[in-house]
C-alpha positions, 0 to 999 in steps of 0.5 A, a space after each residue: 500500500 502506498 499512501 498519498 498526501 490526501 490519504 494521510 490523516 484517514 490512514 493514520 486514524 485507521 492505524 491508530 484505531 486498528 492497533 490502539 492497544 499495542 503501540 509497537 504494532 501500530 508503528 509497524 502497521 503505519 510503516 508498512 503504509 510506505 509514503 512519508 513514514 516519519 510523518 505518519 508514524 508521528 501522527 499515529 504515535 501522537 494519537 495513541 500517546 494522547 490516549 495512553 500512558 507513557 507505559 504504552 511505549 515499549 521500554 526498550 524504545 524509550 531507552 534508545 530515544 534521543 534524550 530531550 532537554 527540557 527548557 
């Protein structure tokens, strides 16, 4: 499946709704959509993250992320 710009928001909503209980699977499903993967994953991650606790994100993913500097 190849996602075009006009499909981005509906596709992201579908991915988030389909895998709302599994952050990791939601990201893999989103990446499989091809297109602008960094944008679609950011949208899906934001949707799921807004409705879930930080614990929804796999701990090994959090350990490997870039450390954020809070101002």
